[in-house]
MDTraj code that builds the backbone (N, CA, C; nanometers):
import mdtraj as md
import numpy as np

residues = "MET ILE PHE ILE ILE LYS TRP VAL ILE ASN SER ILE ALA LEU GLY ILE SER VAL MET ILE VAL LYS GLY LEU SER VAL GLU GLY VAL PHE SER LEU ILE ALA ALA SER LEU VAL ILE GLY LEU LEU ASN THR PHE ILE ARG PRO PHE LEU ILE ILE LEU THR LEU PRO ILE ASN ILE LEU THR LEU GLY LEU PHE THR LEU ILE ILE ASN ALA LEU LEU PHE TYR LEU ALA SER TYR ILE VAL LYS GLY PHE VAL VAL GLU SER PHE PHE SER ALA LEU ALA GLY SER ILE ILE MET SER ILE ILE GLY LEU ILE LEU ASN ALA PHE VAL ASP".split()
xyz = np.array([
    [-11.5964, -4.1248, -2.0907],
    [-11.4741, -4.0484, -2.0724],
    [-11.5041, -3.8995, -2.0531],
    [-11.6017, -3.8476, -2.1283],
    [-11.6376, -3.7062, -2.1161],
    [-11.6914, -3.6776, -1.9766],
    [-11.7682, -3.7737, -1.9195],
    [-11.8214, -3.7566, -1.7852],
    [-11.7099, -3.7389, -1.6829],
    [-11.6057, -3.8182, -1.6941],
    [-11.4936, -3.8106, -1.5996],
    [-11.4200, -3.6776, -1.6137],
    [-11.4023, -3.6319, -1.7371],
    [-11.3352, -3.5032, -1.7599],
    [-11.4173, -3.3894, -1.6983],
    [-11.5492, -3.3917, -1.7204],
    [-11.6362, -3.2878, -1.6630],
    [-11.6351, -3.2934, -1.5105],
    [-11.6289, -3.4145, -1.4558],
    [-11.6260, -3.4318, -1.3107],
    [-11.4962, -3.3754, -1.2531],
    [-11.3850, -3.3989, -1.3189],
    [-11.2566, -3.3438, -1.2746],
    [-11.2586, -3.1913, -1.2828],
    [-11.3158, -3.1371, -1.3901],
    [-11.3254, -2.9914, -1.4047],
    [-11.4120, -2.9325, -1.2940],
    [-11.5253, -2.9972, -1.2647],
    [-11.6110, -2.9481, -1.1565],
    [-11.5423, -2.9592, -1.0204],
    [-11.4625, -3.0634, -1.0017],
    [-11.3892, -3.0774, -0.8755],
    [-11.2852, -2.9670, -0.8600],
    [-11.2161, -2.9345, -0.9687],
    [-11.1181, -2.8246, -0.9643],
    [-11.1884, -2.6927, -0.9383],
    [-11.3013, -2.6701, -1.0068],
    [-11.3763, -2.5458, -0.9878],
    [-11.4289, -2.5346, -0.8454],
    [-11.4759, -2.6454, -0.7890],
    [-11.5241, -2.6432, -0.6509],
    [-11.4088, -2.6185, -0.5540],
    [-11.2940, -2.6789, -0.5799],
    [-11.1773, -2.6567, -0.4938],
    [-11.1335, -2.5116, -0.4937],
    [-11.1350, -2.4491, -0.6105],
    [-11.0978, -2.3078, -0.6188],
    [-11.2002, -2.2201, -0.5488],
    [-11.3285, -2.2536, -0.5646],
    [-11.4311, -2.1736, -0.4974],
    [-11.4248, -2.1893, -0.3457],
    [-11.3848, -2.3071, -0.2979],
    [-11.3673, -2.3263, -0.1531],
    [-11.2513, -2.2412, -0.1020],
    [-11.1466, -2.2269, -0.1833],
    [-11.0326, -2.1439, -0.1431],
    [-11.0677, -1.9952, -0.1425],
    [-11.1581, -1.9530, -0.2311],
    [-11.1897, -1.8107, -0.2441],
    [-11.2955, -1.7660, -0.1437],
    [-11.4028, -1.8418, -0.1285],
    [-11.5162, -1.8012, -0.0441],
    [-11.4912, -1.8454, 0.0991],
    [-11.5080, -1.7523, 0.1931],
    [-11.4762, -1.7814, 0.3329],
    [-11.5762, -1.8737, 0.4006],
    [-11.7011, -1.8761, 0.3586],
    [-11.8026, -1.9582, 0.4236],
    [-11.8076, -2.1014, 0.3763],
    [-11.7168, -2.1396, 0.2894],
    [-11.7115, -2.2765, 0.2382],
    [-11.5895, -2.3477, 0.2936],
    [-11.6079, -2.4751, 0.3260],
    [-11.4928, -2.5547, 0.3689],
    [-11.5147, -2.6998, 0.3298],
    [-11.4060, -2.7686, 0.3099],
    [-11.4077, -2.9099, 0.2752],
    [-11.2997, -2.9781, 0.3570],
    [-11.3293, -3.1000, 0.4044],
    [-11.2368, -3.1673, 0.4951],
    [-11.1265, -3.2445, 0.4246],
    [-11.1496, -3.2849, 0.3040],
    [-11.0468, -3.3613, 0.2346],
    [-11.0777, -3.3738, 0.0873],
    [-10.9884, -3.4423, 0.0182],
    [-11.0040, -3.4593, -0.1257],
    [-11.1267, -3.5447, -0.1565],
    [-11.1513, -3.6477, -0.0762],
    [-11.2666, -3.7337, -0.1003],
    [-11.3964, -3.6550, -0.0867],
    [-11.4044, -3.5696, 0.0143],
    [-11.5241, -3.4872, 0.0313],
    [-11.5407, -3.3892, -0.0840],
    [-11.4303, -3.3355, -0.1345],
    [-11.4348, -3.2440, -0.2482],
    [-11.4857, -3.3152, -0.3728],
    [-11.4347, -3.4349, -0.3990],
    [-11.4772, -3.5112, -0.5166],
    [-11.6227, -3.5539, -0.5030],
    [-11.6617, -3.5971, -0.3828],
    [-11.8008, -3.6377, -0.3605],
    [-11.8960, -3.5192, -0.3736],
    [-11.8553, -3.4041, -0.3224],
    [-11.9400, -3.2854, -0.3322],
    [-11.9572, -3.2413, -0.4768],
    [-11.8516, -3.2485, -0.5556],
    [-11.8645, -3.2104, -0.6965],
    [-11.9534, -3.3090, -0.7718],
    [-11.9469, -3.4363, -0.7362],
    [-12.0349, -3.5354, -0.7976],
    [-12.1805, -3.5095, -0.7600],
    [-12.2058, -3.4827, -0.6320],
    [-12.3426, -3.4573, -0.5866],
    [-12.3983, -3.3299, -0.6501],
    [-12.3175, -3.2254, -0.6578],
    [-12.3619, -3.1012, -0.7219],
    [-12.3943, -3.1267, -0.8688],
    [-12.3118, -3.2034, -0.9357],
    [-12.3380, -3.2368, -1.0754],
    [-12.4657, -3.3169, -1.0928],
    [-12.4886, -3.4127, -1.0043],
    [-12.6107, -3.4930, -1.0122],
    [-12.7348, -3.4106, -0.9808],
    [-12.7256, -3.3236, -0.8807],
    [-12.8388, -3.2360, -0.8492],
    [-12.8696, -3.1429, -0.9654],
    [-12.7656, -3.0887, -1.0272],
    [-12.7870, -2.9996, -1.1418],
    [-12.8429, -3.0747, -1.2617],
    [-12.8111, -3.2028, -1.2741],
    [-12.8600, -3.2806, -1.3870],
    [-13.0049, -3.3244, -1.3690],
    [-13.0414, -3.3690, -1.2492],
    [-13.1725, -3.4297, -1.2299],
    [-13.2763, -3.3388, -1.1639],
    [-13.2384, -3.2563, -1.0685],
    [-13.3359, -3.1763, -0.9945],
    [-13.3508, -3.0363, -1.0521],
    [-13.2424, -2.9770, -1.0989],
    [-13.2448, -2.8391, -1.1487],
    [-13.3446, -2.8163, -1.2618],
    [-13.3576, -2.9065, -1.3605],
    [-13.4563, -2.8811, -1.4667],
    [-13.6001, -2.8716, -1.4141],
    [-13.6350, -2.9544, -1.3163],
    [-13.7691, -2.9478, -1.2591],
    [-13.7909, -2.8178, -1.1830],
    [-13.6890, -2.7730, -1.1104],
    [-13.7009, -2.6465, -1.0384],
    [-13.7107, -2.5285, -1.1341],
    [-13.6395, -2.5344, -1.2448],
    [-13.6475, -2.4273, -1.3444],
    [-13.7889, -2.4203, -1.4028],
    [-13.8474, -2.5359, -1.4329],
    [-13.9830, -2.5379, -1.4887],
    [-14.0850, -2.4902, -1.3857],
    [-14.0696, -2.5337, -1.2598],
    [-14.1642, -2.4930, -1.1557],
    [-14.1583, -2.3430, -1.1277],
    [-14.0416, -2.2848, -1.1389],
    [-14.0256, -2.1429, -1.1072],
    [-14.0169, -2.0569, -1.2324],
    [-14.0679, -2.1074, -1.3431],
    [-14.0579, -2.0345, -1.4693],
    [-14.1219, -1.8951, -1.4651],
    [-14.2403, -1.8776, -1.4035],
    [-14.2968, -1.7419, -1.4009],
    [-14.2090, -1.6404, -1.3272],
    [-14.1580, -1.6777, -1.2117],
    [-14.0722, -1.5840, -1.1373],
    [-13.9384, -1.5663, -1.2078],
    [-13.8942, -1.6698, -1.2772],
    [-13.7694, -1.6596, -1.3527],
    [-13.7848, -1.5628, -1.4700],
    [-13.8999, -1.5642, -1.5313],
    [-13.9260, -1.4696, -1.6400],
    [-13.9349, -1.3277, -1.5857],
    [-14.0013, -1.3113, -1.4717],
    [-14.0143, -1.1776, -1.4122],
    [-13.8804, -1.1186, -1.3704],
    [-13.7896, -1.2033, -1.3273],
    [-13.6585, -1.1539, -1.2828],
    [-13.5537, -1.1612, -1.3927],
    [-13.5991, -1.1888, -1.5138],
    [-13.5106, -1.1973, -1.6310],
    [-13.3988, -1.3006, -1.6128],
    [-13.4306, -1.4112, -1.5479],
    [-13.3370, -1.5209, -1.5319],
    [-13.2509, -1.5156, -1.4071],
    [-13.2617, -1.4091, -1.3298],
    [-13.1767, -1.3988, -1.2104],
    [-13.2167, -1.4968, -1.1003],
    [-13.3405, -1.5454, -1.1040],
    [-13.3830, -1.6425, -1.0036],
    [-13.3084, -1.7745, -1.0202],
    [-13.2512, -1.7978, -1.1362],
    [-13.1707, -1.9178, -1.1584],
    [-13.0497, -1.9198, -1.0656],
    [-12.9964, -1.8032, -1.0330],
    [-12.8853, -1.7962, -0.9372],
    [-12.9282, -1.8471, -0.8004],
    [-13.0517, -1.8151, -0.7611],
    [-13.1046, -1.8618, -0.6325],
    [-13.1191, -2.0141, -0.6344],
    [-13.1683, -2.0680, -0.7450],
    [-13.1827, -2.2134, -0.7568],
    [-13.0466, -2.2811, -0.7486],
    [-12.9469, -2.2259, -0.8170],
    [-12.8112, -2.2829, -0.8106],
    [-12.7569, -2.2791, -0.6686],
    [-12.7801, -2.1693, -0.5978],
    [-12.7320, -2.1580, -0.4600],
    [-12.8023, -2.2580, -0.3692],
    [-12.9318, -2.2780, -0.3886],
    [-13.0053, -2.3748, -0.3068],
    [-12.9563, -2.5176, -0.3311],
    [-12.9263, -2.5511, -0.4543],
    [-12.8732, -2.6842, -0.4838],
    [-12.7321, -2.7009, -0.4276],
    [-12.6536, -2.5954, -0.4314],
    [-12.5194, -2.5950, -0.3724],
    [-12.5292, -2.6171, -0.2216],
    [-12.6258, -2.5477, -0.1596],
    [-12.6490, -2.5601, -0.0158],
    [-12.7002, -2.6998, 0.0183],
    [-12.7861, -2.7561, -0.0674],
    [-12.8376, -2.8910, -0.0468],
    [-12.7257, -2.9943, -0.0524],
    [-12.6289, -2.9731, -0.1380],
    [-12.5160, -3.0658, -0.1481],
    [-12.4376, -3.0714, -0.0175],
    [-12.4342, -2.9609, 0.0568],
    [-12.3616, -2.9616, 0.1841],
    [-12.4334, -3.0473, 0.2890],
    [-12.5644, -3.0631, 0.2759],
    [-12.6372, -3.1522, 0.3669],
    [-12.6189, -3.2980, 0.3291],
    [-12.5957, -3.3253, 0.2041],
    [-12.5816, -3.4631, 0.1575],
    [-12.4408, -3.5161, 0.1818],
    [-12.3393, -3.4343, 0.1561],
    [-12.1999, -3.4785, 0.1657],
    [-12.1421, -3.4370, 0.3001],
    [-12.0992, -3.5345, 0.3743],
    [-12.0318, -3.5060, 0.5011],
    [-11.8905, -3.4573, 0.4708],
    [-11.8486, -3.3513, 0.5354],
    [-11.7162, -3.2964, 0.5118],
    [-11.7170, -3.1766, 0.4204],
    [-11.8306, -3.1483, 0.3568],
    [-11.8460, -3.0292, 0.2741],
    [-11.9430, -2.9383, 0.3470],
    [-11.8925, -2.8225, 0.3916],
    [-11.9712, -2.7333, 0.4774],
    [-11.9935, -2.6002, 0.4077],
    [-12.1196, -2.5592, 0.4026],
    [-12.1584, -2.4271, 0.3541],
    [-12.2246, -2.3576, 0.4724],
    [-12.1651, -2.2471, 0.5178],
    [-12.2115, -2.1836, 0.6404],
    [-12.3363, -2.0983, 0.6245],
    [-12.3554, -2.0360, 0.5089],
    [-12.4720, -1.9493, 0.4916],
    [-12.5196, -1.9542, 0.3469],
    [-12.6376, -1.8979, 0.3254],
    [-12.6919, -1.8933, 0.1899],
    [-12.6057, -1.8064, 0.0998],
    [-12.5533, -1.6966, 0.1545],
    [-12.4707, -1.6077, 0.0727],
    [-12.3376, -1.6725, 0.0356],
    [-12.2864, -1.7590, 0.1216],
    [-12.1673, -1.8360, 0.0862],
    [-12.1994, -1.9342, -0.0257],
    [-12.3178, -1.9948, -0.0183],
    [-12.3602, -2.0856, -0.1247],
    [-12.3789, -2.0105, -0.2559],
    [-12.4343, -1.8902, -0.2496],
    [-12.4540, -1.8097, -0.3697],
    [-12.3202, -1.7722, -0.4330],
    [-12.2281, -1.7237, -0.3503],
    [-12.0958, -1.6861, -0.4017],
    [-12.0209, -1.8084, -0.4535],
    [-12.0286, -1.9186, -0.3813],
    [-11.9606, -2.0406, -0.4239],
    [-12.0149, -2.0949, -0.5546],
    [-12.1474, -2.0916, -0.5699],
    [-12.2046, -2.1429, -0.6946],
    [-12.1716, -2.0530, -0.8130],
    [-12.1676, -1.9222, -0.7913],
    [-12.1322, -1.8303, -0.8996],
    [-11.9865, -1.8502, -0.9408],
    [-11.8978, -1.8573, -0.8427],
    [-11.7554, -1.8752, -0.8730],
    [-11.7304, -2.0108, -0.9373],
    [-11.7968, -2.1149, -0.8871],
    [-11.7800, -2.2476, -0.9457],
    [-11.8297, -2.2492, -1.0899],
    [-11.9385, -2.1807, -1.1180],
    [-11.9905, -2.1757, -1.2555],
    [-11.8950, -2.1027, -1.3486],
    [-11.8410, -1.9911, -1.3026],
    [-11.7489, -1.9137, -1.3870],
    [-11.6212, -1.9911, -1.4144],
    [-11.5639, -2.0493, -1.3117],
    [-11.4398, -2.1258, -1.3298],
    [-11.4649, -2.2500, -1.4142],
    [-11.5779, -2.3181, -1.3918],
    [-11.6123, -2.4335, -1.4740],
    [-11.6318, -2.3970, -1.6195],
    [-11.6929, -2.2814, -1.6445],
    [-11.7119, -2.2339, -1.7813],
    [-11.5783, -2.2094, -1.8498],
    [-11.4865, -2.1460, -1.7783],
    [-11.3541, -2.1178, -1.8344],
    [-11.2770, -2.2470, -1.8607],
    [-11.2785, -2.3394, -1.7644],
    [-11.2052, -2.4641, -1.7825],
    [-11.2668, -2.5511, -1.8920],
    [-11.3996, -2.5524, -1.9014],
    [-11.4652, -2.6284, -2.0084],
    [-11.4337, -2.5710, -2.1454],
    [-11.4127, -2.4393, -2.1538],
    [-11.3770, -2.3784, -2.2814],
    [-11.2413, -2.4284, -2.3285],
    [-11.1483, -2.4508, -2.2356],
    [-11.0165, -2.5022, -2.2735],
    [-11.0239, -2.6487, -2.3165],
    [-11.1114, -2.7257, -2.2542],
    [-11.1232, -2.8672, -2.2858],
    [-11.1944, -2.8874, -2.4192],
    [-11.2986, -2.8091, -2.4418],
    [-11.3744, -2.8238, -2.5667],
    [-11.2903, -2.7766, -2.6810],
])
top = md.Topology()
chain = top.add_chain()
for i, resn in enumerate(residues, 1):
    res = top.add_residue(resn, chain, resSeq=i)
    for name in ("N", "CA", "C"):
        top.add_atom(name, md.element.get_by_symbol(name[0]), res)
traj = md.Trajectory(xyz[None], top)
């Protein structure tokens, strides 16, 4: 049940970030839900390995390189999900930051 709640929160956060950032677009509700699922799965399974691999540069940048990793995973999700389009890396960066902030706020209300 918690997984479904988190998935709905991520879908809402992704929908809001698509409305705010100009370089992001989604073709329908199914693409939005699929993109939020793929982003969640990428963050769960691939992100920890990327964090460990880039630990030295992450330490040097005081954790700011994590934003780059989040943007790359966001951009990767657009290649996996048809109907979810990210036009540039900077759109992916802005979208991932906004999605994280909105998800954090919504998760605070649920918890």
